[in-house]
N, CA, C, O and the ligand as a Tripos MOL2 file, in Angstrom:
@<TRIPOS>MOLECULE
protein
  233   231    59     0     0
PROTEIN
NO_CHARGES

@<TRIPOS>ATOM
      1 N         -56.2310   -7.6920   42.4470 N.3       1 MET1
      2 CA        -56.2420   -7.6190   43.9300 C.3       1 MET1
      3 C         -57.2740   -8.6040   44.4700 C.2       1 MET1
      4 O         -58.4560   -8.5530   44.1260 O.2       1 MET1
      5 N         -56.7980   -9.4850   45.3090 N.am      2 HIS2
      6 CA        -57.7120  -10.4780   45.8670 C.3       2 HIS2
      7 C         -58.1100  -10.1060   47.2940 C.2       2 HIS2
      8 O         -57.2680   -9.9520   48.1790 O.2       2 HIS2
      9 N         -59.3900   -9.9710   47.4820 N.am      3 ALA3
     10 CA        -59.8830   -9.5970   48.8070 C.3       3 ALA3
     11 C         -59.9110  -10.8140   49.7290 C.2       3 ALA3
     12 O         -59.6850  -10.7130   50.9350 O.2       3 ALA3
     13 N         -60.1950  -11.9690   49.1210 N.am      4 GLU4
     14 CA        -60.2550  -13.1760   49.9350 C.3       4 GLU4
     15 C         -59.0040  -14.0130   49.7170 C.2       4 GLU4
     16 O         -58.3860  -13.9730   48.6530 O.2       4 GLU4
     17 N         -58.6510  -14.7550   50.7240 N.am      5 ALA5
     18 CA        -57.4360  -15.5570   50.6500 C.3       5 ALA5
     19 C         -57.6390  -16.7460   49.7140 C.2       5 ALA5
     20 O         -56.7080  -17.1690   49.0280 O.2       5 ALA5
     21 N         -58.8480  -17.2760   49.6900 N.am      6 SER6
     22 CA        -59.1220  -18.4290   48.8430 C.3       6 SER6
     23 C         -60.2640  -18.1240   47.8740 C.2       6 SER6
     24 O         -61.4270  -18.0750   48.2740 O.2       6 SER6
     25 N         -59.9280  -17.9200   46.5950 N.am      7 PRO7
     26 CA        -60.9420  -17.6420   45.5800 C.3       7 PRO7
     27 C         -61.7020  -18.8940   45.1670 C.2       7 PRO7
     28 O         -62.7100  -18.8230   44.4640 O.2       7 PRO7
     29 N         -61.2090  -20.0260   45.6100 N.am      8 HIS8
     30 CA        -61.8400  -21.2880   45.2370 C.3       8 HIS8
     31 C         -62.5920  -21.8730   46.4260 C.2       8 HIS8
     32 O         -62.0360  -22.6100   47.2410 O.2       8 HIS8
     33 N         -63.8530  -21.5270   46.4960 N.am      9 THR9
     34 CA        -64.6940  -22.0750   47.5580 C.3       9 THR9
     35 C         -65.5050  -23.2420   46.9910 C.2       9 THR9
     36 O         -66.4020  -23.0520   46.1700 O.2       9 THR9
     37 N         -65.1780  -24.4280   47.4380 N.am     10 THR10
     38 CA        -65.8270  -25.6150   46.8800 C.3      10 THR10
     39 C         -66.9880  -26.0810   47.7460 C.2      10 THR10
     40 O         -66.9620  -26.0000   48.9740 O.2      10 THR10
     41 N         -68.0100  -26.5740   47.0480 N.am     11 THR11
     42 CA        -69.1630  -27.1310   47.7410 C.3      11 THR11
     43 C         -69.5760  -28.4190   47.0270 C.2      11 THR11
     44 O         -69.1990  -28.6480   45.8780 O.2      11 THR11
     45 N         -70.3290  -29.2280   47.6940 N.am     12 THR12
     46 CA        -70.8250  -30.4430   47.0630 C.3      12 THR12
     47 C         -72.3450  -30.3580   46.9040 C.2      12 THR12
     48 O         -73.0740  -30.0240   47.8380 O.2      12 THR12
     49 N         -72.7860  -30.6700   45.7010 N.am     13 THR13
     50 CA        -74.2140  -30.6150   45.4130 C.3      13 THR13
     51 C         -74.7290  -32.0180   45.1140 C.2      13 THR13
     52 O         -74.0470  -32.8140   44.4700 O.2      13 THR13
     53 N         -75.9160  -32.3080   45.5780 N.am     14 GLU14
     54 CA        -76.5010  -33.6150   45.3020 C.3      14 GLU14
     55 C         -77.5210  -33.5110   44.1860 C.2      14 GLU14
     56 O         -78.3880  -32.6370   44.1740 O.2      14 GLU14
     57 N         -77.3830  -34.4390   43.2480 N.am     15 ARG15
     58 CA        -78.3150  -34.4990   42.1200 C.3      15 ARG15
     59 C         -78.9040  -35.8900   42.0820 C.2      15 ARG15
     60 O         -78.2980  -36.8250   41.5580 O.2      15 ARG15
     61 N         -80.0810  -36.0150   42.6400 N.am     16 GLY16
     62 CA        -80.6680  -37.3490   42.7030 C.3      16 GLY16
     63 C         -79.8150  -38.2500   43.5790 C.2      16 GLY16
     64 O         -79.6160  -37.9730   44.7620 O.2      16 GLY16
     65 N         -79.3110  -39.3300   42.9940 N.am     17 SER17
     66 CA        -78.4610  -40.2430   43.7540 C.3      17 SER17
     67 C         -76.9940  -39.9530   43.5190 C.2      17 SER17
     68 O         -76.1160  -40.6880   43.9720 O.2      17 SER17
     69 N         -76.7400  -38.8590   42.7940 N.am     18 PHE18
     70 CA        -75.3570  -38.5040   42.4980 C.3      18 PHE18
     71 C         -74.9540  -37.2590   43.2730 C.2      18 PHE18
     72 O         -75.7910  -36.4570   43.6900 O.2      18 PHE18
     73 N         -73.6700  -37.1270   43.4480 N.am     19 ALA19
     74 CA        -73.1300  -35.9400   44.1070 C.3      19 ALA19
     75 C         -71.9890  -35.3950   43.2600 C.2      19 ALA19
     76 O         -71.1750  -36.1520   42.7310 O.2      19 ALA19
     77 N         -71.9420  -34.0760   43.1380 N.am     20 LEU20
     78 CA        -70.8380  -33.4980   42.3740 C.3      20 LEU20
     79 C         -70.3020  -32.2610   43.0720 C.2      20 LEU20
     80 O         -71.0150  -31.5610   43.7910 O.2      20 LEU20
     81 N         -69.0240  -32.0210   42.8330 N.am     21 ALA21
     82 CA        -68.3610  -30.8960   43.4710 C.3      21 ALA21
     83 C         -68.5060  -29.6480   42.6100 C.2      21 ALA21
     84 O         -68.4940  -29.7180   41.3810 O.2      21 ALA21
     85 N         -68.6410  -28.5250   43.2650 N.am     22 ARG22
     86 CA        -68.7300  -27.2610   42.5520 C.3      22 ARG22
     87 C         -67.8130  -26.2500   43.2110 C.2      22 ARG22
     88 O         -67.5300  -26.3230   44.4060 O.2      22 ARG22
     89 N         -67.3480  -25.2880   42.3900 N.am     23 CYS23
     90 CA        -66.4520  -24.2760   42.9190 C.3      23 CYS23
     91 C         -66.9770  -22.8890   42.5680 C.2      23 CYS23
     92 O         -67.7080  -22.7080   41.5940 O.2      23 CYS23
     93 N         -66.5880  -21.9230   43.3810 N.am     24 SER24
     94 CA        -67.0400  -20.5490   43.1620 C.3      24 SER24
     95 C         -66.4380  -19.9520   41.8930 C.2      24 SER24
     96 O         -66.9140  -18.9320   41.3960 O.2      24 SER24
     97 N         -65.3790  -20.5970   41.3650 N.am     25 CYS25
     98 CA        -64.7290  -20.0900   40.1630 C.3      25 CYS25
     99 C         -65.4760  -20.5310   38.9060 C.2      25 CYS25
    100 O         -65.1640  -20.0760   37.8050 O.2      25 CYS25
    101 N         -66.4540  -21.4100   39.0680 N.am     26 GLY26
    102 CA        -67.2250  -21.8630   37.9280 C.3      26 GLY26
    103 C         -66.9540  -23.3130   37.5800 C.2      26 GLY26
    104 O         -67.6500  -23.9050   36.7560 O.2      26 GLY26
    105 N         -65.9420  -23.8780   38.2090 N.am     27 TRP27
    106 CA        -65.5960  -25.2750   37.9490 C.3      27 TRP27
    107 C         -66.5920  -26.2190   38.6140 C.2      27 TRP27
    108 O         -67.1090  -25.9510   39.6980 O.2      27 TRP27
    109 N         -66.8400  -27.3160   37.9370 N.am     28 SER28
    110 CA        -67.6900  -28.3390   38.5390 C.3      28 SER28
    111 C         -67.1170  -29.7080   38.1900 C.2      28 SER28
    112 O         -66.6880  -29.9560   37.0630 O.2      28 SER28
    113 N         -67.1210  -30.5620   39.1560 N.am     29 GLY29
    114 CA        -66.5620  -31.8920   38.9590 C.3      29 GLY29
    115 C         -67.5740  -32.8480   38.3620 C.2      29 GLY29
    116 O         -68.7420  -32.4990   38.1910 O.2      29 GLY29
    117 N         -67.1290  -34.0480   38.0460 N.am     30 PRO30
    118 CA        -68.0090  -35.0720   37.4900 C.3      30 PRO30
    119 C         -68.9850  -35.6020   38.5300 C.2      30 PRO30
    120 O         -68.7350  -35.5310   39.7340 O.2      30 PRO30
    121 N         -70.1040  -36.1350   38.0420 N.am     31 ALA31
    122 CA        -71.0940  -36.6890   38.9650 C.3      31 ALA31
    123 C         -70.5740  -37.9810   39.5730 C.2      31 ALA31
    124 O         -70.1220  -38.8840   38.8690 O.2      31 ALA31
    125 N         -70.6470  -38.0470   40.8850 N.am     32 ARG32
    126 CA        -70.1530  -39.2330   41.5820 C.3      32 ARG32
    127 C         -71.3050  -39.9130   42.3160 C.2      32 ARG32
    128 O         -72.2750  -39.2770   42.7300 O.2      32 ARG32
    129 N         -71.1620  -41.2050   42.4580 N.am     33 ARG33
    130 CA        -72.1860  -41.9340   43.2070 C.3      33 ARG33
    131 C         -72.0020  -41.7470   44.7010 C.2      33 ARG33
    132 O         -72.9210  -41.9310   45.4990 O.2      33 ARG33
    133 N         -70.7710  -41.3720   45.0490 N.am     34 SER34
    134 CA        -70.4710  -41.1710   46.4680 C.3      34 SER34
    135 C         -70.2070  -39.7050   46.7650 C.2      34 SER34
    136 O         -69.4600  -39.0420   46.0450 O.2      34 SER34
    137 N         -70.8120  -39.2120   47.8100 N.am     35 ARG35
    138 CA        -70.5770  -37.8180   48.1960 C.3      35 ARG35
    139 C         -69.1290  -37.6410   48.6650 C.2      35 ARG35
    140 O         -68.5390  -36.5700   48.5220 O.2      35 ARG35
    141 N         -68.5840  -38.7030   49.2190 N.am     36 ASP36
    142 CA        -67.1970  -38.6570   49.6700 C.3      36 ASP36
    143 C         -66.2620  -38.4650   48.4830 C.2      36 ASP36
    144 O         -65.2470  -37.7740   48.5760 O.2      36 ASP36
    145 N         -66.6250  -39.0900   47.3680 N.am     37 ARG37
    146 CA        -65.8320  -38.9780   46.1440 C.3      37 ARG37
    147 C         -65.8860  -37.5410   45.6310 C.2      37 ARG37
    148 O         -64.8760  -36.9940   45.1890 O.2      37 ARG37
    149 N         -67.0580  -36.9440   45.6920 N.am     38 ALA38
    150 CA        -67.2190  -35.5620   45.2230 C.3      38 ALA38
    151 C         -66.3920  -34.6170   46.0820 C.2      38 ALA38
    152 O         -65.8340  -33.6360   45.5900 O.2      38 ALA38
    153 N         -66.3240  -34.9230   47.3600 N.am     39 ARG39
    154 CA        -65.5110  -34.0970   48.2670 C.3      39 ARG39
    155 C         -64.0370  -34.1890   47.8870 C.2      39 ARG39
    156 O         -63.2980  -33.2070   47.9550 O.2      39 ARG39
    157 N         -63.6300  -35.3810   47.4900 N.am     40 THR40
    158 CA        -62.2440  -35.5800   47.0720 C.3      40 THR40
    159 C         -61.9560  -34.7730   45.8120 C.2      40 THR40
    160 O         -60.8810  -34.1920   45.6660 O.2      40 THR40
    161 N         -62.9300  -34.7450   44.9030 N.am     41 ASP41
    162 CA        -62.7620  -33.9580   43.6760 C.3      41 ASP41
    163 C         -62.6180  -32.4850   44.0160 C.2      41 ASP41
    164 O         -61.7840  -31.7860   43.4400 O.2      41 ASP41
    165 N         -63.4310  -32.0190   44.9480 N.am     42 ALA42
    166 CA        -63.3890  -30.6140   45.3560 C.3      42 ALA42
    167 C         -62.0440  -30.2710   45.9790 C.2      42 ALA42
    168 O         -61.4550  -29.2300   45.6920 O.2      42 ALA42
    169 N         -61.5770  -31.1580   46.8290 N.am     43 ALA43
    170 CA        -60.2960  -30.9220   47.5010 C.3      43 ALA43
    171 C         -59.1560  -30.9470   46.4970 C.2      43 ALA43
    172 O         -58.2000  -30.1770   46.5940 O.2      43 ALA43
    173 N         -59.2800  -31.8580   45.5210 N.am     44 ASP44
    174 CA        -58.2450  -31.9790   44.5070 C.3      44 ASP44
    175 C         -58.2140  -30.7320   43.6230 C.2      44 ASP44
    176 O         -57.1470  -30.2640   43.2260 O.2      44 ASP44
    177 N         -59.3890  -30.2070   43.3260 N.am     45 HIS45
    178 CA        -59.4650  -29.0050   42.4900 C.3      45 HIS45
    179 C         -58.8680  -27.8050   43.2060 C.2      45 HIS45
    180 O         -58.0340  -27.0970   42.6430 O.2      45 HIS45
    181 N         -59.2820  -27.5760   44.4200 N.am     46 SER46
    182 CA        -58.7890  -26.4110   45.1590 C.3      46 SER46
    183 C         -57.2780  -26.4930   45.3460 C.2      46 SER46
    184 O         -56.5880  -25.4760   45.4110 O.2      46 SER46
    185 N         -56.7790  -27.7210   45.4320 N.am     47 ARG47
    186 CA        -55.3370  -27.8920   45.6140 C.3      47 ARG47
    187 C         -54.5980  -27.5480   44.3200 C.2      47 ARG47
    188 O         -53.6070  -26.8180   44.3440 O.2      47 ARG47
    189 N         -55.0720  -28.0680   43.2040 N.am     48 THR48
    190 CA        -54.4160  -27.8210   41.9210 C.3      48 THR48
    191 C         -54.6530  -26.4000   41.4370 C.2      48 THR48
    192 O         -53.8100  -25.8270   40.7470 O.2      48 THR48
    193 N         -55.8070  -25.8250   41.7980 N.am     49 ALA49
    194 CA        -56.1370  -24.4790   41.3350 C.3      49 ALA49
    195 C         -55.2850  -23.4320   42.0390 C.2      49 ALA49
    196 O         -54.9030  -22.4240   41.4450 O.2      49 ALA49
    197 N         -54.9940  -23.6800   43.2980 N.am     50 THR50
    198 CA        -54.2090  -22.7140   44.0540 C.3      50 THR50
    199 C         -52.7180  -22.9720   43.9400 C.2      50 THR50
    200 O         -51.9030  -22.0870   44.2030 O.2      50 THR50
    201 N         -52.3610  -24.2080   43.5410 N.am     51 ASP51
    202 CA        -50.9480  -24.5480   43.3810 C.3      51 ASP51
    203 C         -50.7100  -25.1160   41.9860 C.2      51 ASP51
    204 O         -50.9040  -26.3100   41.7590 O.2      51 ASP51
    205 N         -50.2910  -24.2640   41.0530 N.am     52 PRO52
    206 CA        -50.0730  -24.6650   39.6570 C.3      52 PRO52
    207 C         -49.0870  -25.8180   39.5250 C.2      52 PRO52
    208 O         -49.1700  -26.6040   38.5820 O.2      52 PRO52
    209 N         -48.1750  -25.9180   40.4470 N.am     53 ALA53
    210 CA        -47.1660  -26.9710   40.3870 C.3      53 ALA53
    211 C         -47.7830  -28.3410   40.5890 C.2      53 ALA53
    212 O         -47.2450  -29.3470   40.1250 O.2      53 ALA53
    213 N         -48.9120  -28.3800   41.2810 N.am     54 ALA54
    214 CA        -49.5740  -29.6450   41.5610 C.3      54 ALA54
    215 C         -50.4480  -30.0940   40.3900 C.2      54 ALA54
    216 O         -50.9400  -31.2220   40.3610 O.2      54 ALA54
    217 N         -50.6290  -29.1980   39.4340 N.am     55 ALA55
    218 CA        -51.4880  -29.5280   38.2990 C.3      55 ALA55
    219 C         -50.7900  -30.4860   37.3400 C.2      55 ALA55
    220 O         -51.4260  -31.1160   36.4950 O.2      55 ALA55
    221 N         -49.4800  -30.5830   37.4850 N.am     56 GLY56
    222 CA        -48.7440  -31.5100   36.6590 C.3      56 GLY56
    223 C         -48.2250  -30.8650   35.3920 C.2      56 GLY56
    224 O         -48.7190  -31.1360   34.2980 O.2      56 GLY56
    225 N         -47.2420  -30.0240   35.5410 N.am     57 GLU57
    226 CA        -46.6690  -29.3740   34.3680 C.3      57 GLU57
    227 C         -45.7380  -30.3380   33.6320 C.2      57 GLU57
    228 O         -45.0680  -31.1560   34.2620 O.2      57 GLU57
    229 N         -45.6940  -30.2470   32.3270 N.am     58 PRO58
    230 CA        -44.8590  -31.1400   31.5270 C.3      58 PRO58
    231 C         -43.3680  -30.8970   31.7120 C.2      58 PRO58
    232 O         -42.5500  -31.5800   31.0970 O.2      58 PRO58
    233 ZN        -62.0690  -23.2260   41.5950 Zn       59 ZN59
@<TRIPOS>BOND
     1     1     2 1
     2     2     3 1
     3     3     4 2
     4     3     5 am
     5     5     6 1
     6     6     7 1
     7     7     8 2
     8     7     9 am
     9     9    10 1
    10    10    11 1
    11    11    12 2
    12    11    13 am
    13    13    14 1
    14    14    15 1
    15    15    16 2
    16    15    17 am
    17    17    18 1
    18    18    19 1
    19    19    20 2
    20    19    21 am
    21    21    22 1
    22    22    23 1
    23    23    24 2
    24    23    25 am
    25    25    26 1
    26    26    27 1
    27    27    28 2
    28    27    29 am
    29    29    30 1
    30    30    31 1
    31    31    32 2
    32    31    33 am
    33    33    34 1
    34    34    35 1
    35    35    36 2
    36    35    37 am
    37    37    38 1
    38    38    39 1
    39    39    40 2
    40    39    41 am
    41    41    42 1
    42    42    43 1
    43    43    44 2
    44    43    45 am
    45    45    46 1
    46    46    47 1
    47    47    48 2
    48    47    49 am
    49    49    50 1
    50    50    51 1
    51    51    52 2
    52    51    53 am
    53    53    54 1
    54    54    55 1
    55    55    56 2
    56    55    57 am
    57    57    58 1
    58    58    59 1
    59    59    60 2
    60    59    61 am
    61    61    62 1
    62    62    63 1
    63    63    64 2
    64    63    65 am
    65    65    66 1
    66    66    67 1
    67    67    68 2
    68    67    69 am
    69    69    70 1
    70    70    71 1
    71    71    72 2
    72    71    73 am
    73    73    74 1
    74    74    75 1
    75    75    76 2
    76    75    77 am
    77    77    78 1
    78    78    79 1
    79    79    80 2
    80    79    81 am
    81    81    82 1
    82    82    83 1
    83    83    84 2
    84    83    85 am
    85    85    86 1
    86    86    87 1
    87    87    88 2
    88    87    89 am
    89    89    90 1
    90    90    91 1
    91    91    92 2
    92    91    93 am
    93    93    94 1
    94    94    95 1
    95    95    96 2
    96    95    97 am
    97    97    98 1
    98    98    99 1
    99    99   100 2
   100    99   101 am
   101   101   102 1
   102   102   103 1
   103   103   104 2
   104   103   105 am
   105   105   106 1
   106   106   107 1
   107   107   108 2
   108   107   109 am
   109   109   110 1
   110   110   111 1
   111   111   112 2
   112   111   113 am
   113   113   114 1
   114   114   115 1
   115   115   116 2
   116   115   117 am
   117   117   118 1
   118   118   119 1
   119   119   120 2
   120   119   121 am
   121   121   122 1
   122   122   123 1
   123   123   124 2
   124   123   125 am
   125   125   126 1
   126   126   127 1
   127   127   128 2
   128   127   129 am
   129   129   130 1
   130   130   131 1
   131   131   132 2
   132   131   133 am
   133   133   134 1
   134   134   135 1
   135   135   136 2
   136   135   137 am
   137   137   138 1
   138   138   139 1
   139   139   140 2
   140   139   141 am
   141   141   142 1
   142   142   143 1
   143   143   144 2
   144   143   145 am
   145   145   146 1
   146   146   147 1
   147   147   148 2
   148   147   149 am
   149   149   150 1
   150   150   151 1
   151   151   152 2
   152   151   153 am
   153   153   154 1
   154   154   155 1
   155   155   156 2
   156   155   157 am
   157   157   158 1
   158   158   159 1
   159   159   160 2
   160   159   161 am
   161   161   162 1
   162   162   163 1
   163   163   164 2
   164   163   165 am
   165   165   166 1
   166   166   167 1
   167   167   168 2
   168   167   169 am
   169   169   170 1
   170   170   171 1
   171   171   172 2
   172   171   173 am
   173   173   174 1
   174   174   175 1
   175   175   176 2
   176   175   177 am
   177   177   178 1
   178   178   179 1
   179   179   180 2
   180   179   181 am
   181   181   182 1
   182   182   183 1
   183   183   184 2
   184   183   185 am
   185   185   186 1
   186   186   187 1
   187   187   188 2
   188   187   189 am
   189   189   190 1
   190   190   191 1
   191   191   192 2
   192   191   193 am
   193   193   194 1
   194   194   195 1
   195   195   196 2
   196   195   197 am
   197   197   198 1
   198   198   199 1
   199   199   200 2
   200   199   201 am
   201   201   202 1
   202   202   203 1
   203   203   204 2
   204   203   205 am
   205   205   206 1
   206   206   207 1
   207   207   208 2
   208   207   209 am
   209   209   210 1
   210   210   211 1
   211   211   212 2
   212   211   213 am
   213   213   214 1
   214   214   215 1
   215   215   216 2
   216   215   217 am
   217   217   218 1
   218   218   219 1
   219   219   220 2
   220   219   221 am
   221   221   222 1
   222   222   223 1
   223   223   224 2
   224   223   225 am
   225   225   226 1
   226   226   227 1
   227   227   228 2
   228   227   229 am
   229   229   230 1
   230   230   231 1
   231   231   232 2
@<TRIPOS>SUBSTRUCTURE
     1 MET1         2 RESIDUE 1 A MET
     2 HIS2         6 RESIDUE 1 A HIS
     3 ALA3        10 RESIDUE 1 A ALA
     4 GLU4        14 RESIDUE 1 A GLU
     5 ALA5        18 RESIDUE 1 A ALA
     6 SER6        22 RESIDUE 1 A SER
     7 PRO7        26 RESIDUE 1 A PRO
     8 HIS8        30 RESIDUE 1 A HIS
     9 THR9        34 RESIDUE 1 A THR
    10 THR10       38 RESIDUE 1 A THR
    11 THR11       42 RESIDUE 1 A THR
    12 THR12       46 RESIDUE 1 A THR
    13 THR13       50 RESIDUE 1 A THR
    14 GLU14       54 RESIDUE 1 A GLU
    15 ARG15       58 RESIDUE 1 A ARG
    16 GLY16       62 RESIDUE 1 A GLY
    17 SER17       66 RESIDUE 1 A SER
    18 PHE18       70 RESIDUE 1 A PHE
    19 ALA19       74 RESIDUE 1 A ALA
    20 LEU20       78 RESIDUE 1 A LEU
    21 ALA21       82 RESIDUE 1 A ALA
    22 ARG22       86 RESIDUE 1 A ARG
    23 CYS23       90 RESIDUE 1 A CYS
    24 SER24       94 RESIDUE 1 A SER
    25 CYS25       98 RESIDUE 1 A CYS
    26 GLY26      102 RESIDUE 1 A GLY
    27 TRP27      106 RESIDUE 1 A TRP
    28 SER28      110 RESIDUE 1 A SER
    29 GLY29      114 RESIDUE 1 A GLY
    30 PRO30      118 RESIDUE 1 A PRO
    31 ALA31      122 RESIDUE 1 A ALA
    32 ARG32      126 RESIDUE 1 A ARG
    33 ARG33      130 RESIDUE 1 A ARG
    34 SER34      134 RESIDUE 1 A SER
    35 ARG35      138 RESIDUE 1 A ARG
    36 ASP36      142 RESIDUE 1 A ASP
    37 ARG37      146 RESIDUE 1 A ARG
    38 ALA38      150 RESIDUE 1 A ALA
    39 ARG39      154 RESIDUE 1 A ARG
    40 THR40      158 RESIDUE 1 A THR
    41 ASP41      162 RESIDUE 1 A ASP
    42 ALA42      166 RESIDUE 1 A ALA
    43 ALA43      170 RESIDUE 1 A ALA
    44 ASP44      174 RESIDUE 1 A ASP
    45 HIS45      178 RESIDUE 1 A HIS
    46 SER46      182 RESIDUE 1 A SER
    47 ARG47      186 RESIDUE 1 A ARG
    48 THR48      190 RESIDUE 1 A THR
    49 ALA49      194 RESIDUE 1 A ALA
    50 THR50      198 RESIDUE 1 A THR
    51 ASP51      202 RESIDUE 1 A ASP
    52 PRO52      206 RESIDUE 1 A PRO
    53 ALA53      210 RESIDUE 1 A ALA
    54 ALA54      214 RESIDUE 1 A ALA
    55 ALA55      218 RESIDUE 1 A ALA
    56 GLY56      222 RESIDUE 1 A GLY
    57 GLU57      226 RESIDUE 1 A GLU
    58 PRO58      230 RESIDUE 1 A PRO
    59 ZN59       233 GROUP 0 **** ****
């Protein structure tokens, strides 16, 4: 039973000069030099995580 509509809450964290995306599910993206890039990773994760078809099934 899911209380919240979106179990994947993504945030971006800065590490020095790098930025990386993090999710409430425990997922974390690669370190990016651009915060905009990290945001893209977060958006891409939440999209594929909530829609299995977008993950690229064989
Ligand atoms: Zn997630």
